[in-house]
Backbone as ProteinMPNN parsed JSONL, in Angstrom:
{"seq_chain_A": "XXXXXXXXXXXXXXXXXXXXXXXXXXXXXXXXXXXXXXXXXXXXXXXXXXXXXXXXXXXXXXXXXXXXXXXXXXXXXXXXXXXXXXXXXXXXXXXXXXXXXXXXXXXXXXXXXXXXXXXXXXXXXXXXXXX", "coords_chain_A": {"N_chain_A": [[129.212, 98.037, 118.654], [126.763, 97.222, 116.336], [127.023, 94.907, 113.777], [126.527, 94.78, 110.226], [124.383, 92.435, 108.511], [125.628, 91.445, 106.248], [128.396, 91.797, 106.773], [128.607, 90.22, 109.088], [127.964, 87.694, 108.009], [130.117, 87.264, 106.228], [132.251, 87.152, 108.058], [131.574, 84.846, 109.539], [131.31, 82.849, 107.538], [133.713, 82.683, 106.043], [136.634, 80.723, 105.954], [139.117, 81.528, 106.877], [140.43, 84.578, 108.187], [142.123, 87.769, 108.237], [144.162, 89.175, 110.737], [145.391, 92.113, 112.026], [147.862, 93.485, 114.095], [149.752, 95.661, 116.268], [152.839, 96.36, 117.836], [153.665, 98.069, 120.935], [155.581, 99.819, 120.123], [154.898, 100.245, 117.546], [155.459, 98.337, 115.614], [154.314, 96.327, 113.067], [152.162, 93.395, 112.84], [150.824, 90.624, 111.18], [148.406, 88.117, 110.85], [146.929, 84.956, 109.928], [143.691, 83.867, 110.727], [141.773, 81.247, 111.892], [140.3, 80.051, 113.877], [137.595, 81.134, 115.161], [134.697, 83.005, 116.189], [131.472, 84.572, 116.235], [129.959, 86.606, 118.578], [126.645, 87.018, 119.937], [126.234, 89.687, 120.562], [127.71, 91.015, 118.702], [130.442, 91.14, 119.043], [133.693, 90.068, 118.107], [135.209, 86.96, 118.45], [138.272, 85.498, 118.892], [140.315, 82.72, 119.002], [143.168, 82.003, 120.891], [145.423, 79.833, 120.08], [148.077, 79.332, 119.291], [149.426, 81.747, 119.423], [151.983, 84.19, 119.533], [153.476, 86.686, 118.886], [151.142, 88.129, 118.297], [149.597, 87.905, 120.666], [151.356, 89.195, 122.495], [151.379, 91.74, 121.323], [148.635, 92.649, 121.511], [148.373, 92.78, 124.231], [150.044, 94.877, 124.845], [149.128, 96.887, 123.142], [145.986, 97.538, 122.421], [144.628, 98.062, 120.027], [143.311, 96.889, 117.016], [143.032, 95.474, 113.678], [140.904, 93.958, 111.342], [140.648, 92.035, 108.43], [138.175, 91.234, 106.203], [136.937, 89.221, 103.581], [135.223, 88.266, 100.59], [133.948, 86.774, 97.569], [132.589, 88.961, 96.597], [133.544, 91.318, 97.678], [135.565, 93.298, 99.989], [136.288, 94.106, 103.423], [137.38, 96.249, 105.99], [137.706, 96.017, 109.393], [137.968, 97.885, 112.281], [139.044, 97.951, 115.656], [138.925, 97.503, 119.255], [140.733, 95.413, 121.352], [140.434, 92.912, 123.819], [142.332, 90.75, 125.783], [141.817, 87.607, 127.133], [142.453, 85.075, 129.559], [141.377, 83.71, 131.566], [138.441, 83.279, 133.614], [134.885, 83.849, 132.989], [134.373, 84.642, 130.272], [136.64, 83.631, 128.957], [136.364, 80.876, 129.548], [134.037, 80.227, 128.133], [134.923, 80.618, 125.495], [137.004, 78.754, 125.42], [135.587, 76.359, 125.783], [134.09, 76.345, 123.404], [136.201, 76.062, 121.554], [137.374, 73.618, 122.352], [135.347, 71.896, 121.675], [135.794, 71.548, 119.035], [137.983, 69.963, 118.949], [140.44, 68.166, 120.844], [143.073, 68.69, 120.3], [143.621, 71.357, 120.182], [144.998, 73.924, 122.083], [143.783, 76.226, 123.202], [144.665, 78.63, 124.658], [143.956, 81.184, 125.308], [141.729, 83.984, 124.677], [140.787, 86.414, 122.289], [138.864, 89.211, 122.5], [137.077, 91.2, 120.528], [135.901, 94.387, 120.151], [134.261, 95.921, 117.723], [134.779, 99.049, 116.26], [134.808, 100.618, 113.999], [134.024, 100.385, 110.497], [135.222, 99.816, 107.268], [135.016, 100.1, 103.719], [136.806, 98.002, 101.682], [136.909, 97.189, 99.126], [138.126, 97.148, 95.81], [137.827, 100.113, 93.867], [135.727, 103.053, 93.422], [134.695, 103.46, 95.983], [136.551, 102.509, 97.746], [138.2, 102.48, 100.829], [136.373, 104.083, 102.116], [134.567, 104.989, 105.023], [132.079, 103.005, 106.376], [130.642, 102.35, 108.567]], "CA_chain_A": [[128.625, 98.343, 117.361], [126.103, 96.11, 115.658], [127.515, 94.722, 112.418], [125.507, 94.447, 109.223], [124.29, 91.004, 108.218], [126.63, 91.148, 105.23], [129.679, 91.666, 107.467], [128.503, 89.037, 109.95], [128.016, 86.49, 107.178], [131.487, 87.062, 105.741], [133.064, 86.715, 109.195], [131.22, 83.473, 109.906], [131.435, 81.892, 106.441], [135.078, 82.53, 105.553], [137.395, 79.816, 106.818], [140.165, 82.31, 107.523], [140.44, 86.03, 108.059], [143.423, 88.307, 108.598], [144.162, 90.031, 111.911], [146.579, 92.949, 112.133], [148.143, 94.084, 115.391], [151.027, 96.385, 116.284], [153.455, 96.449, 119.16], [153.618, 99.407, 121.518], [156.516, 100.628, 119.34], [154.343, 100.419, 116.202], [155.897, 97.286, 114.695], [153.095, 95.593, 112.7], [152.107, 91.939, 112.748], [149.632, 90.179, 110.466], [148.286, 86.663, 110.907], [145.699, 84.305, 109.478], [142.893, 83.382, 111.848], [140.753, 80.283, 111.509], [139.498, 79.681, 115.05], [136.885, 82.375, 115.442], [133.242, 82.999, 116.134], [130.814, 85.857, 116.447], [129.001, 86.608, 119.678], [125.352, 87.627, 119.613], [126.313, 91.141, 120.709], [128.511, 91.551, 117.615], [131.874, 91.087, 119.317], [134.428, 89.008, 117.435], [136.008, 86.144, 119.364], [139.355, 84.787, 118.218], [140.959, 81.837, 119.968], [144.625, 81.935, 120.905], [145.988, 78.499, 120.217], [149.525, 79.337, 119.1], [149.86, 83.126, 119.219], [153.105, 84.732, 120.306], [153.548, 88.129, 118.626], [149.795, 88.702, 118.378], [149.261, 88.028, 122.084], [152.187, 90.259, 123.069], [150.934, 93.027, 120.789], [147.35, 93.115, 122.05], [148.562, 93.101, 125.646], [150.689, 96.192, 124.868], [148.418, 97.846, 122.3], [144.737, 96.831, 122.147], [144.005, 98.443, 118.754], [143.495, 95.852, 116.001], [142.291, 95.595, 112.436], [140.542, 92.664, 110.774], [140.26, 92.105, 107.024], [137.216, 90.218, 105.772], [136.688, 89.308, 102.148], [134.621, 87.158, 99.865], [133.997, 87.022, 96.121], [131.895, 90.202, 96.263], [134.185, 92.504, 98.203], [136.342, 93.161, 101.214], [135.958, 95.098, 104.441], [138.312, 96.371, 107.099], [137.078, 96.331, 110.674], [138.923, 98.35, 113.283], [138.444, 97.821, 116.971], [139.72, 97.398, 120.471], [140.802, 94.004, 121.723], [140.755, 92.502, 125.182], [142.835, 89.382, 125.833], [141.439, 86.935, 128.38], [142.911, 83.698, 129.718], [140.685, 83.179, 132.736], [137.131, 83.866, 133.802], [133.721, 83.366, 132.244], [134.556, 84.852, 128.821], [137.634, 82.664, 128.507], [135.815, 79.527, 129.64], [133.098, 80.054, 127.012], [135.731, 80.476, 124.281], [137.724, 77.475, 125.538], [134.599, 75.299, 125.548], [133.812, 76.35, 121.961], [137.37, 75.527, 120.857], [137.553, 72.206, 122.689], [134.329, 71.142, 120.942], [136.371, 71.292, 117.708], [139.008, 68.937, 119.082], [141.338, 68.303, 121.982], [144.429, 69.065, 119.879], [143.767, 72.804, 120.282], [145.222, 74.266, 123.487], [142.896, 77.319, 123.664], [145.392, 79.292, 125.736], [143.317, 82.458, 125.618], [140.784, 84.466, 123.669], [140.748, 87.829, 121.976], [137.49, 89.712, 122.381], [137.226, 92.434, 119.769], [134.771, 95.307, 120.014], [134.439, 96.663, 116.472], [134.437, 100.464, 116.409], [134.696, 101.227, 112.675], [134.033, 99.469, 109.359], [135.582, 100.491, 106.028], [134.94, 99.347, 102.471], [138.144, 97.769, 101.131], [136.731, 96.655, 97.787], [138.687, 98.057, 94.811], [136.859, 100.956, 93.178], [135.533, 104.412, 93.907], [134.34, 103.492, 97.418], [137.632, 101.944, 98.55], [138.663, 103.317, 101.925], [135.286, 104.856, 102.738], [134.0, 104.49, 106.269], [130.661, 102.663, 106.163], [129.986, 102.21, 109.883]], "C_chain_A": [[127.966, 97.085, 116.817], [126.579, 96.055, 114.204], [126.364, 94.406, 111.479], [125.493, 92.937, 109.014], [125.334, 90.579, 107.196], [127.994, 90.909, 105.88], [129.676, 90.428, 108.366], [128.658, 87.758, 109.143], [129.421, 86.217, 106.657], [132.366, 86.543, 106.88], [132.822, 85.24, 109.515], [131.565, 82.487, 108.795], [132.859, 81.696, 105.93], [135.882, 81.663, 106.512], [138.542, 80.531, 107.521], [139.963, 83.793, 107.246], [141.843, 86.498, 108.426], [143.248, 89.283, 109.761], [145.483, 90.783, 111.964], [146.66, 93.541, 113.535], [149.429, 94.889, 115.238], [151.541, 96.416, 117.718], [153.299, 97.871, 119.691], [154.54, 100.36, 120.754], [156.033, 100.848, 117.909], [154.802, 99.397, 115.185], [154.692, 96.41, 114.365], [153.282, 94.077, 112.697], [150.782, 91.593, 112.065], [149.582, 88.669, 110.535], [146.935, 86.206, 110.36], [145.001, 83.728, 110.695], [141.833, 82.419, 111.317], [139.818, 79.924, 112.659], [138.818, 80.933, 115.59], [135.395, 82.141, 115.473], [132.726, 84.378, 116.488], [129.828, 85.721, 117.596], [127.731, 87.307, 119.237], [125.388, 89.146, 119.696], [127.201, 91.799, 119.654], [130.007, 91.561, 117.872], [132.483, 89.881, 118.617], [135.272, 88.272, 118.475], [137.012, 85.36, 118.531], [140.099, 83.987, 119.283], [142.468, 81.869, 119.788], [145.034, 80.495, 121.154], [147.506, 78.546, 120.203], [150.091, 80.744, 118.914], [151.051, 83.475, 120.115], [153.141, 86.246, 120.119], [152.181, 88.781, 118.777], [149.393, 88.911, 119.832], [150.051, 89.161, 122.729], [151.709, 91.631, 122.595], [149.638, 93.505, 121.425], [147.433, 93.41, 123.541], [149.194, 94.485, 125.806], [149.873, 97.282, 124.171], [147.11, 97.186, 121.84], [144.067, 97.159, 120.81], [144.357, 97.419, 117.678], [142.702, 96.194, 114.75], [142.08, 94.192, 111.877], [140.142, 92.885, 109.323], [139.354, 90.923, 106.708], [137.051, 90.343, 104.271], [135.985, 88.058, 101.645], [134.644, 87.526, 98.394], [133.344, 88.344, 95.71], [132.568, 91.461, 96.795], [135.001, 92.225, 99.438], [136.078, 94.352, 102.123], [137.022, 95.068, 105.525], [137.534, 96.783, 108.334], [138.181, 96.768, 111.622], [138.251, 98.246, 114.634], [139.457, 97.755, 118.077], [139.595, 95.97, 120.984], [141.125, 93.84, 123.203], [141.217, 91.049, 125.122], [142.454, 88.779, 127.174], [141.988, 85.51, 128.386], [142.415, 83.091, 131.023], [139.328, 83.865, 132.823], [136.079, 83.321, 132.848], [133.87, 83.495, 130.731], [135.534, 83.832, 128.253], [137.067, 81.257, 128.503], [134.829, 79.243, 128.51], [133.866, 79.832, 125.709], [136.468, 79.134, 124.279], [136.787, 76.302, 125.253], [134.28, 75.191, 124.056], [134.96, 75.698, 121.201], [137.535, 74.052, 121.114], [136.501, 71.327, 122.011], [134.808, 70.805, 119.529], [137.451, 70.219, 117.756], [139.943, 69.225, 120.231], [142.743, 68.735, 121.589], [144.685, 70.564, 119.997], [143.922, 73.214, 121.747], [144.323, 75.362, 124.049], [143.49, 78.035, 124.874], [144.742, 80.603, 126.175], [142.342, 82.826, 124.518], [140.924, 85.968, 123.513], [139.289, 88.204, 121.794], [137.596, 91.086, 121.741], [135.898, 93.168, 119.674], [135.048, 96.141, 118.767], [133.953, 98.098, 116.676], [134.241, 101.175, 115.079], [134.721, 100.133, 111.613], [134.288, 100.291, 108.102], [135.393, 99.545, 104.845], [136.361, 99.212, 101.939], [138.082, 97.177, 99.731], [137.337, 97.631, 96.777], [137.578, 98.839, 94.092], [136.717, 102.304, 93.845], [135.25, 104.502, 95.402], [135.446, 102.96, 98.325], [138.108, 102.942, 99.595], [137.596, 104.125, 102.623], [134.783, 104.164, 103.999], [132.516, 104.226, 106.041], [129.918, 102.415, 107.475], [130.952, 102.613, 110.97]], "O_chain_A": [[128.558, 96.006, 116.842], [126.534, 97.059, 113.494], [125.353, 93.835, 111.888], [126.472, 92.249, 109.305], [125.867, 89.472, 107.274], [128.668, 89.927, 105.568], [130.651, 89.677, 108.392], [129.388, 86.848, 109.536], [129.868, 85.07, 106.646], [133.137, 85.603, 106.691], [133.768, 84.483, 109.735], [132.063, 81.397, 109.076], [133.176, 80.619, 105.423], [135.821, 81.844, 107.728], [138.899, 80.174, 108.643], [139.407, 84.194, 106.224], [142.663, 85.7, 108.879], [142.327, 90.099, 109.777], [146.557, 90.181, 111.95], [145.673, 94.029, 114.084], [150.106, 94.811, 114.214], [150.77, 96.489, 118.675], [152.853, 98.766, 118.971], [154.308, 101.569, 120.739], [156.682, 101.558, 117.14], [154.557, 99.574, 113.992], [154.102, 95.811, 115.264], [154.392, 93.56, 112.57], [149.75, 92.203, 112.347], [150.592, 88.001, 110.309], [145.956, 86.952, 110.335], [145.641, 83.169, 111.585], [141.087, 82.753, 110.396], [138.672, 79.535, 112.433], [139.397, 81.686, 116.373], [134.887, 81.2, 114.863], [133.464, 85.233, 116.978], [128.971, 84.838, 117.593], [127.735, 88.089, 118.286], [124.652, 89.823, 118.979], [127.422, 93.009, 119.702], [130.774, 91.956, 116.994], [131.872, 88.814, 118.541], [135.962, 88.897, 119.28], [136.648, 84.653, 117.591], [140.465, 84.518, 120.331], [142.977, 81.773, 118.671], [144.998, 80.004, 122.282], [148.156, 77.878, 121.007], [151.145, 80.901, 118.298], [151.106, 83.103, 121.288], [152.877, 87.003, 121.054], [152.077, 89.876, 119.329], [148.9, 89.981, 120.19], [149.48, 89.995, 123.431], [151.645, 92.574, 123.383], [149.55, 94.661, 121.839], [146.65, 94.205, 124.06], [148.92, 95.187, 126.779], [149.92, 98.45, 124.558], [147.142, 96.344, 120.942], [143.028, 96.579, 120.495], [145.527, 97.116, 117.448], [141.833, 97.066, 114.751], [142.974, 93.348, 111.935], [139.388, 93.808, 109.015], [139.719, 89.766, 106.918], [137.028, 91.453, 103.741], [136.131, 86.963, 102.189], [135.298, 88.497, 98.011], [133.534, 88.796, 94.581], [132.198, 92.566, 96.4], [135.122, 91.084, 99.884], [135.705, 95.437, 101.678], [137.5, 94.005, 105.922], [136.798, 97.77, 108.323], [139.205, 96.098, 111.749], [137.039, 98.427, 114.751], [140.66, 97.924, 117.878], [138.505, 95.4, 121.042], [141.974, 94.538, 123.756], [140.573, 90.214, 124.486], [142.729, 89.358, 128.225], [141.992, 84.827, 127.362], [142.954, 82.1, 131.517], [139.095, 84.895, 132.19], [136.351, 82.453, 132.018], [133.535, 82.571, 129.99], [135.29, 83.243, 127.2], [137.273, 80.515, 127.542], [134.794, 78.129, 127.987], [133.508, 78.965, 124.912], [136.542, 78.462, 123.25], [137.163, 75.36, 124.556], [134.207, 74.091, 123.508], [134.733, 74.88, 120.31], [137.812, 73.296, 120.183], [136.738, 70.139, 121.795], [134.289, 69.883, 118.9], [137.797, 69.632, 116.73], [140.211, 70.381, 120.556], [143.532, 69.112, 122.455], [145.832, 71.003, 119.921], [143.067, 72.887, 122.57], [144.12, 75.422, 125.262], [142.908, 78.048, 125.959], [144.964, 81.067, 127.293], [142.152, 82.081, 123.556], [141.149, 86.693, 124.481], [138.57, 87.577, 121.016], [138.135, 92.02, 122.335], [134.906, 92.633, 119.18], [135.96, 96.968, 118.756], [132.862, 98.33, 117.196], [133.585, 102.215, 115.022], [135.352, 99.091, 111.793], [133.66, 101.328, 107.888], [135.59, 98.335, 104.966], [137.049, 100.217, 101.764], [139.096, 96.714, 99.207], [137.087, 98.833, 96.872], [136.531, 98.287, 93.756], [137.496, 102.654, 94.731], [135.54, 105.525, 96.022], [135.293, 102.96, 99.547], [138.383, 104.101, 99.284], [137.876, 104.789, 103.621], [134.599, 102.948, 104.043], [131.783, 105.099, 105.575], [128.694, 102.285, 107.481], [130.606, 102.57, 112.151]]}, "name": "protein", "num_of_chains": 1, "seq": "XXXXXXXXXXXXXXXXXXXXXXXXXXXXXXXXXXXXXXXXXXXXXXXXXXXXXXXXXXXXXXXXXXXXXXXXXXXXXXXXXXXXXXXXXXXXXXXXXXXXXXXXXXXXXXXXXXXXXXXXXXXXXXXXXXX"}
């Protein structure tokens, strides 16, 4: 799915976003994400530096949700996640992370294909699917 420029800008400009995952048993997990970038094809890339529950969850259950927000509103993105720790996709993500500093281990990368976008801004449109 191609994301709107508004959604892309929020993803890129916000220093942190929230990523929700769930185990195969449905136990939720929520974490703050700061090491992220957007691929040209609209896929979200999140670097695994210190993930434990998140990594285990996406390996068991690839469905994720991302919350983006800025001063004008908030948006929930739902999608399917692939976890990679080898190969071309991983090497590209690792290179990006290592350019930020050697202190980051870049153990893997989450590649998220967004499938749905919802308005999460308080008001009459809250919860409406917009893409």
